[in-house]
C-alpha positions, 0 to 999 in steps of 0.5 A: 933530527925531525920531531913532531907531536901528534894525536894518534887515532886509537884502534876502533877509528883506526880500523874503521878508516883502514877498512874504508881505505883498503879497497881504494889502494889499488884503484889509486895506484899512482899515490904513495899511500901512508902506511896505516901504522903511521897515521897521525894528526900533527900538532907541531912539527920541528924539522931540526932538533938537536939530539940533546934537545929532545927531552926539552921538547918532551917536557914542553909538550907534557906541560901543555898536555897537562893543562888541556882537557881530552877532546872528542874527535872523529875523522870525517870528510876529506881534502887535498893540498894545495887544491883539487886541480893540482892535488899533491897531498890527500887527507882525511878531515878532523871533526869533533862532536863537541861544539868547541872541539876543533877550537880546543884542538887548534888551541892545543896545537898552537900552545904546543908550538909556542911551548916547543919554540920556547925551548928552541925547537923552532916549530913549523908555522902557518895556519893550523889545519888539523888533518890525517895525511893518507897519501902523496901524489908522485905528480899533481893530479885532478882530485875532484872525483877522488874527493867526491868518494872520500868525502862520504867517509864518516868515522866513529868518534873517540876521546883524544886523551894523549899526545905522542912525541915522535922522532922521525928517522930517515929511511935508507935510500928512498925508503919511507921514514920510520917514526919512533914514539919517544913519549906519550903525554896524557891530556889533563892533570888527573892523569899520570905523568908522561910515560917515556917510550 
């Protein structure tokens, strides 16, 4: 099964982004917009975890989270993959008001990948680029104008103080996947232990 560890924006930044995105949903009807309740910032993605291995993944993520301090984050600006001339994925950028905030977030992601790899979960690799996926294009499109508008967005700051472990269940037919939160792992040793979903 597909499993991933992620940071989920809390209510205030979530609603702020939702208010900004809503009027654009109809304008960009060619995009498959990610439903707002599925928004997250991925730290580690594992495409094939055996059912009996999920608890090991949760323990690994909880161990890393316990050693990391909460980090202030905010969503500001936008981007696309792979490039503006042939965009297939559109996303909001992740920033931090702390001078070392993005460095700490990247460290959290890399430590999480290492930990889940040690328990046999085989995380996806590559350079870590924190982002929140907003939509996917049905076919590549020229995104320069879209980026000009979306890059004006600056959301409120929040303190990311937990990592959520999700199991992704495939949608029936061509339906969207369903994400099930199976554990919430607080950042920092001063918090309670992991709570299971």
